[in-house]
TORPABA-180414 format. One record per residue: residue number from 0; residue in three letters; x, y, z of N, C-alpha, C, O, CB in turn. Coordinates in pm, whole numbers. Glycine has a CB too. Layout:
(atom NUM, "Ala", (X, Y, Z), (X, Y, Z), (X, Y, Z), (X, Y, Z), (X, Y, Z)) ...
% end
This chain:
(atom 0, "Unk", (10960, 9332, 1707), (10873, 9317, 1577), (10903, 9359, 1468), (10996, 9439, 1482), (10766, 9365, 1581)) (atom 1, "Unk", (10870, 9345, 1343), (10815, 9340, 1267), (10890, 9482, 1149), (10856, 9601, 1141), (10676, 9331, 1332)) (atom 2, "Unk", (11002, 9403, 1069), (11088, 9497, 1075), (10990, 9511, 872), (10966, 9422, 789), (11301, 9444, 1127)) (atom 3, "Unk", (10957, 9686, 870), (10934, 9729, 762), (10983, 9718, 613), (11104, 9740, 616), (10937, 9810, 792)) (atom 4, "Unk", (10931, 9689, 459), (10986, 9727, 416), (11115, 9799, 352), (11045, 9900, 347), (10942, 9721, 432)) (atom 5, "Unk", (11228, 9838, 303), (11304, 9924, 228), (11220, 10026, 156), (11266, 10140, 150), (11384, 9849, 138)) (atom 6, "Unk", (11094, 9999, 97), (11083, 10088, -25), (10875, 10045, 24), (10816, 9986, -66), (11195, 10011, -231)) (atom 7, "Unk", (10812, 10070, 122), (10791, 10020, 187), (10679, 10185, 242), (10576, 10171, 309), (10917, 9939, 246)) (atom 8, "Unk", (10716, 10284, 210), (10645, 10421, 165), (10598, 10423, 17), (10485, 10458, -18), (10747, 10546, 184)) (atom 9, "Unk", (10668, 10395, -41), (10627, 10383, -158), (10483, 10252, -182), (10363, 10279, -195), (10769, 10355, -232)) (atom 10, "Unk", (10525, 10158, -183), (10435, 10074, -165), (10296, 10086, -116), (10191, 10036, -157), (10484, 10008, -108)) (atom 11, "Unk", (10326, 10176, -3), (10196, 10235, 90), (10086, 10334, -5), (9963, 10347, -14), (10268, 10348, 231)) (atom 12, "Unk", (10227, 10402, -78), (10156, 10542, -170), (10044, 10447, -280), (9928, 10473, -313), (10317, 10658, -292)) (atom 13, "Unk", (10126, 10343, -315), (10047, 10259, -417), (9929, 10155, -444), (9878, 10108, -546), (10115, 10210, -450)) (atom 14, "Unk", (9909, 10142, -310), (9814, 10092, -240), (9660, 10155, -184), (9541, 10124, -195), (9884, 10060, -149)) (atom 15, "Unk", (9749, 10271, -115), (9620, 10376, -108), (9552, 10464, -223), (9440, 10512, -241), (9658, 10477, -18)) (atom 16, "Unk", (9722, 10459, -321), (9585, 10577, -482), (9496, 10460, -501), (9376, 10487, -497), (9678, 10639, -719)) (atom 17, "Unk", (9523, 10357, -516), (9398, 10193, -604), (9335, 10218, -497), (9223, 10173, -521), (9449, 9977, -633)) (atom 18, "Unk", (9334, 10260, -393), (9249, 10196, -283), (9133, 10334, -322), (9011, 10323, -335), (9336, 10179, -87)) (atom 19, "Unk", (9207, 10445, -333), (9141, 10579, -321), (9002, 10590, -437), (8905, 10664, -450), (9270, 10705, -357)) (atom 20, "Unk", (9061, 10459, -514), (8955, 10446, -706), (8781, 10391, -620), (8667, 10395, -666), (9058, 10220, -882)) (atom 21, "Unk", (8837, 10340, -472), (8707, 10230, -480), (8613, 10349, -447), (8667, 10455, -414), (8700, 10074, -352)) (atom 22, "Unk", (8472, 10343, -452), (8352, 10465, -348), (8406, 10422, -259), (8461, 10312, -260), (8166, 10463, -327)) (atom 23, "Unk", (8401, 10554, -98), (8427, 10539, 88), (8443, 10660, 110), (8482, 10764, 59), (8566, 10452, 163)) (atom 24, "Unk", (8398, 10612, 209), (8470, 10728, 310), (8577, 10771, 391), (8621, 10885, 403), (8423, 10741, 377)) (atom 25, "Unk", (8612, 10672, 443), (8778, 10612, 452), (8817, 10757, 374), (8754, 10793, 275), (8831, 10422, 345)) (atom 26, "Unk", (8904, 10819, 419), (9053, 10880, 414), (9130, 10864, 437), (9175, 10793, 527), (9088, 10944, 440)) (atom 27, "Unk", (9229, 10991, 279), (9415, 10828, 302), (9497, 10873, 409), (9611, 10848, 447), (9585, 10816, 131)) (atom 28, "Unk", (9401, 10951, 448), (9511, 10946, 614), (9516, 10813, 709), (9616, 10754, 750), (9446, 11072, 741)) (atom 29, "Unk", (9380, 10784, 732), (9279, 10665, 785), (9356, 10531, 684), (9419, 10429, 709), (9067, 10706, 737)) (atom 30, "Unk", (9315, 10592, 579), (9382, 10432, 477), (9547, 10402, 539), (9591, 10290, 565), (9406, 10480, 243)) (atom 31, "Unk", (9646, 10576, 559), (9736, 10469, 541), (9700, 10432, 641), (9649, 10320, 650), (9874, 10478, 518)) (atom 32, "Unk", (9712, 10505, 740), (9737, 10439, 917), (9687, 10319, 918), (9765, 10254, 988), (9655, 10518, 1053)) (atom 33, "Unk", (9529, 10191, 852), (9514, 10131, 846), (9670, 10033, 761), (9774, 9980, 800), (9394, 10163, 827)) (atom 34, "Unk", (9621, 10050, 669), (9807, 10032, 601), (9962, 10011, 643), (10056, 9957, 584), (9842, 10140, 548)) (atom 35, "Unk", (9948, 10082, 783), (10063, 10035, 888), (9991, 9910, 930), (10034, 9798, 906), (10103, 10149, 1030)) (atom 36, "Unk", (9911, 9928, 974), (9875, 9835, 1062), (9897, 9707, 1043), (9938, 9643, 1139), (9767, 9844, 1083)) (atom 37, "Unk", (9877, 9647, 927), (9797, 9591, 884), (9957, 9496, 805), (9950, 9388, 747), (9663, 9688, 807)) (atom 38, "Unk", (10113, 9594, 832), (10215, 9571, 736), (10253, 9502, 880), (10303, 9389, 879), (10310, 9703, 639)) (atom 39, "Unk", (10223, 9582, 1030), (10370, 9551, 1149), (10227, 9485, 1267), (10191, 9539, 1372), (10507, 9767, 1235)) (atom 40, "Unk", (10167, 9349, 1198), (10050, 9305, 1321), (10144, 9280, 1462), (10259, 9237, 1470), (9950, 9129, 1274)) (atom 41, "Unk", (10049, 9325, 1572), (10105, 9230, 1684), (10142, 9183, 1759), (10223, 9182, 1852), (10127, 9202, 1701)) (atom 42, "Unk", (10007, 9095, 1666), (9947, 8938, 1751), (9948, 8856, 1649), (9934, 8909, 1539), (9780, 8929, 1825)) (atom 43, "Unk", (9962, 8723, 1653), (9891, 8643, 1533), (9749, 8613, 1523), (9661, 8602, 1609), (9944, 8518, 1525)) (atom 44, "Unk", (9749, 8601, 1358), (9590, 8534, 1355), (9544, 8680, 1215), (9581, 8797, 1206), (9468, 8546, 1583)) (atom 45, "Unk", (9471, 8616, 1147), (9349, 8711, 1074), (9310, 8845, 1026), (9201, 8851, 1083), (9272, 8709, 1132)) (atom 46, "Unk", (9316, 8910, 989), (9277, 9025, 1051), (9118, 9045, 926), (9105, 9053, 804), (9433, 9166, 1052)) (atom 47, "Unk", (9015, 9044, 1059), (8806, 9069, 1067), (8859, 9217, 986), (8966, 9277, 998), (8679, 9099, 1304)) (atom 48, "Unk", (8748, 9246, 907), (8673, 9393, 903), (8510, 9306, 856), (8469, 9222, 776), (8760, 9539, 748)) (atom 49, "Unk", (8457, 9404, 983), (8341, 9390, 981), (8229, 9514, 910), (8265, 9624, 954), (8329, 9362, 1110)) (atom 50, "Unk", (8157, 9524, 854), (8059, 9663, 791), (8186, 9679, 684), (8303, 9692, 718), (8014, 9841, 925)) (atom 51, "Unk", (8143, 9675, 565), (8277, 9748, 452), (8117, 9784, 374), (8018, 9713, 357), (8449, 9604, 333)) (atom 52, "Unk", (8148, 9938, 335), (8080, 9981, 252), (8060, 9892, 88), (7973, 9817, 45), (8136, 10109, 254)) (atom 53, "Unk", (8233, 9964, 9), (8264, 9912, -137), (8406, 9847, -110), (8450, 9767, -193), (8269, 10043, -266)) (atom 54, "Unk", (8467, 9874, -15), (8546, 9769, 41), (8677, 9818, 38), (8768, 9737, 48), (8534, 9638, -27)) (atom 55, "Unk", (8701, 9930, 25), (8837, 10079, -6), (8927, 10007, 158), (9044, 9969, 145), (8737, 10349, 21)) (atom 56, "Unk", (8865, 9998, 285), (9000, 10013, 323), (9031, 9812, 354), (9141, 9773, 396), (9014, 10147, 490)) (atom 57, "Unk", (8925, 9721, 326), (8956, 9602, 314), (9070, 9609, 167), (9160, 9526, 158), (8808, 9512, 306)) (atom 58, "Unk", (9055, 9700, 78), (9179, 9679, 26), (9297, 9697, 18), (9397, 9649, -35), (9180, 9686, -27)) (atom 59, "Unk", (9249, 9817, 117), (9420, 9848, 216), (9462, 9715, 273), (9570, 9660, 253), (9407, 9970, 381)) (atom 60, "Unk", (9329, 9657, 369), (9436, 9550, 486), (9445, 9489, 456), (9479, 9396, 529), (9431, 9498, 601)) (atom 61, "Unk", (9425, 9466, 310), (9411, 9279, 210), (9625, 9345, 145), (9723, 9272, 127), (9177, 9268, -39)) (atom 62, "Unk", (9619, 9435, 135), (9695, 9426, 1), (9844, 9459, 121), (9947, 9392, 105), (9638, 9573, -161)) (atom 63, "Unk", (9836, 9549, 215), (9944, 9550, 281), (10003, 9443, 385), (10116, 9439, 435), (9932, 9651, 329)) (atom 64, "Unk", (9876, 9346, 406), (9914, 9243, 470), (9982, 9198, 374), (10006, 9103, 448), (9826, 9162, 527)) (atom 65, "Unk", (10052, 9166, 254), (10085, 9107, 214), (10259, 9134, 181), (10337, 9063, 118), (9992, 9092, 143)) (atom 66, "Unk", (10287, 9303, 271), (10439, 9322, 217), (10527, 9218, 302), (10649, 9209, 282), (10501, 9491, 241)) 
% end
């Protein structure tokens, strides 16, 4: 299982705050969960998001996956 960075909470909070500036309906809690999933993938491959309004969740997925 992948190990989270020591400052994961801080990094995730920063990523989520940035994403909340994008218009959308995804809640903070949902964004935090997506960030955790992206930072700790359980399989090899890429992340694919189907259907995005303005990119709020896509922002979190992309930035958290780089952790």
